[in-house]
N, C-alpha and C positions, 0 to 999 in steps of 0.2 A: 413484303421486303420490297425494297426500291431495288429496281433492275442493277445500279450502280454499285452495289453489293450482292453477289450471290451467295447465298449459303446454302448449305448442303451438310446434312448430318450422315456420317459413314462409320456405323455402330457408334463406338465412344469419342470418336472424332470428329469435332465441328471444322468444315472446311469454309473459309471465308474468301472469295474469289474478289479482287477489285475490278472492275468492268465500266472503265470510262476508257478503251482504248484509243478512242479518236481524240483525247486529251493526253495520252501518255499516263493514264492513271494518275492526274493532279489531283491533289488533295483539297476538294472545294469543302466550304463547311457540312452541307448535306451527307458528305462520304464521312467525314469525320466523326459527325454525330453519331451515324448508323454504326461504324466501326466500335465507338465507347459504349453504345447501348447494347449491341449485340455481343461484345465480349464481355462486359459487365453482366449482363444475363447468363451468359455461359459459365461465368465462374461462380455463381449461384445455383447452378444446376449438377447435381450429383451424378447425373447420366453422362457429363461433358467430362472425358478424361485428358483431354488434349484439344488444342485449337490450333489451326494451320492457316495461315495467311498466304496468298498467292494472287496472280493477276492475270486479266486478259491481256494480250496486245504484246507488243514487242517490248513496252517498258514495265518493270516492277512499278515505279512511280516517280514523276518526274518533281514532287514535292509539291509544294503549294502552288492553289490555283490564281495566278495572278489575274485571271480576268475578273474575279469577283473582288478585288481588293477595294475597288473603289464605291463598292455598292453595300459593304458591310461596314458597321462601327468597329474601330479596332479593337474595343473591349469584348465584345461578341466572338471576334473570331479566335482572339488570345485565350479567352475561356475555354473553347471546344479544342484547340490546341494543346493548350495545358494538360486537359485531361487524357487525350490520346497519346502526347507524348511523355508522359508519366506512368504508363499502364505498368511498367516493369517495377515501380515502387507501391502497387498496392494489389496487383493479380497473382492470385496464388493457383492457377490453374496454368499449366505449361503453353507456352505460347512459342511455335517453331513458325519457319518462314521457307519457300521456296523460291529462290529469286534468280528471274531470268532477263537481263537486260539492265538498263540502268536504274538505278536507285539513289537518287539526289536530294539534296537539302531535307526538306521534310521525309523524302520516302527513305533517306539512310537513315533518320531518327526512328521510323516506326521499325525497319530492321535491328535497330540498335534497342529496340524495348522488346525483342523476342529473346526468348532463352537459347535457342537452337536455329542455325541460319544454314541452308544447303542451297548452293548456287552452280549456276553452269559455267563454262567458260567466257562465255556472253556477258555475264553480269559485271556491272560497272558501277561503283559509288564515288560519292562525292558530297563535301559541304560546299556548296557552291553559292551561297547565299551572299559572300563578300562581294560577288562579282556585279550584284545586284545593287550593291550600296547599302546593305543590311547585314545581321549577323545572326546564327543559328541560336539565338537565345534560348527557345523551349526545348528544342531538341539537344542541347549541348550537356544536359545531365545525364541522359541516357548514355549518350556517346562516350563520356567521360568514363561511364561505369564500365562499358564495352571494352575500351581501350586504354583508360588512363588520361590523365589531365593533360600533359603534355603532348600527347599523339592528337587529342581531339582539338588542342588549340593550333598545334601546326596545321591540321587540315583545314579549320576554319579559318585561319590565316591566307593560306594559298589557295583554298579554293580548287585544290584540282582533284582530277578525277583518277580513281586507280582500279586495278582490275583484280578479279576475284581470287588469284594465288596472293598478291597482297592483301588482301582483305581477311584471306586465312590466316596469313604470316601474324597480323596485326589482331586477331582475335575475333575480328567480326564475325566472320565466317567458320562453321566450323567442319565442314564437308565440302568439296568440288565434286560434282557429279553430273555426267552426261545427262540424266533423266531426274532433275531434282524434286520435281513433284512426286515422282515413285520412292525415291530414295526418301523423303520427307515423311509421306504416308506409313511407310515402314518402321521409322522410329517413331512417330507421333501414335503408331498402334500399339507397339512396344511399352513405351510409357503410359498409356491408357490402361494396360494392362495389370498397372502396378497399384499398391495401396493409394487412393486418393488422399486418405488421412497423413499416411507418411509423405508425399509428396505435398501438399498443401502446408504442412508443417514444416517441412523444409525451405518451401519458398519463403514463406513469411518470417522464418528464421534468418533467411539470407537479408531480405528487406528491412529486419528490425535492428540486425547488428551493423548496419552500413554507418558508418562514422562514430561507431562507440568504441571505448577503448578495450584491450585486449582483455583486462580484467571484467568489464561488464558483459561483453561479448559471451566469455565463459559461462558467468551467471545466468544470461539468458539460453545458450545450449543446455545447460543443466536442467533447468526449467521446462524447455519444451522437450527434451528428451525424456523426463520421467512423466510428462503427461500423455505422451505416445505411448510410454510402457503402458498405461492403462488403458489404451484404446482397444476397442474392439477388433479393429485389424489386426493389432499386434498379437492378440489372442489368437486369431484365424491363421494368421502367418505362421508363428509358431507350431500351430497343431497341423498345417497343410505340410509343413517341413516334416514332421515327426511322421505323417502318415502317406509321406513321398506323392503328393496329388497337387493341383493347382489351386492356389488359395481362391475362394469366394468371397472378397472383400465386401463386409457389411457396409463401408461407407459408400460405395457404389450404388448401393440400391437405398431407394427412400425409406423412411419410416422403419428402418431395421433397429430393434430394440438391444441393447449392452447385453450379451450373454452371460454376464456374471460368473461362468464358471471359471476354474482355477487353471493355471498352465500344467 
C-alpha cells in the first residue's frame, strides 16, 4: 500500500489514514483511487465490520489537489471522483470518520459519505469551490443526503466555512469529542460486533429506498425484512438472546453454512 494512505486492521475495524500532511491531505487522483479500491475491497471482506477514516497532520483534507489539474484529462479525474464521492450510495459496510482540522471542498464531500462522524472543536467544514470559480458538482449529492438540499445549496453558494458545533447542529457531525479518534474507534468496535448481515441489509435498504415513494419503500422494507428473518444471523441472534450469551454471527466468518435449525 502506498504511504499516502495508511491501512491498519484493528480486529474487525479497518483504519484508513490520509497521509499527505504536507499537502493538507489534498485528494489527488492516486489517493482517490486508493481510497476507492481499499474501501471497495473491505466492503467485500466478511472480516471487516467497520471502516474508519482519519488523517495525519493539521487538516483532515483541503479537498481536490489543484496542483495536478493541468496534468490530467478532466474525464479521468471526474471518473475517480465520481467513484469516491458516491461511496454512500453503494458501500454497505459502515464508514466512520474522525475529523480534526479543516475538511473543505472534496474533504467535506468525503465526510458526507460517512455514516457516522466524530469531530473535535478544531474541525472546520466548507464547500469552498465557488471561491475558485467552480461548483461542488460531484460531492453535492452526498452533501444533500447529509444536510438536505437547501442547506447544501446555501453552503455551495456562499463557500463559507463553519465550525464543529454548527456541523453537529446541521447533522453533518454526530458527536464532538476532545479525542475523536479514540471515540470513533469505540463506536466502530461496537458496530463491528453486531450482525454483518443485519447491518449490510439495513444500509442496502437505506440506499434502495432513496427517492422512492412511501408505498414502494414499504414494499422494499417488507422484502428485506423477510429475507433477514431467514438469515443465519437472525437465528443465531434469537438463540443467543434466549441463552443469555454473546452472539457468534455466522456472517462474520467465511464459509459458514446456514444451520437450518428452527427457532
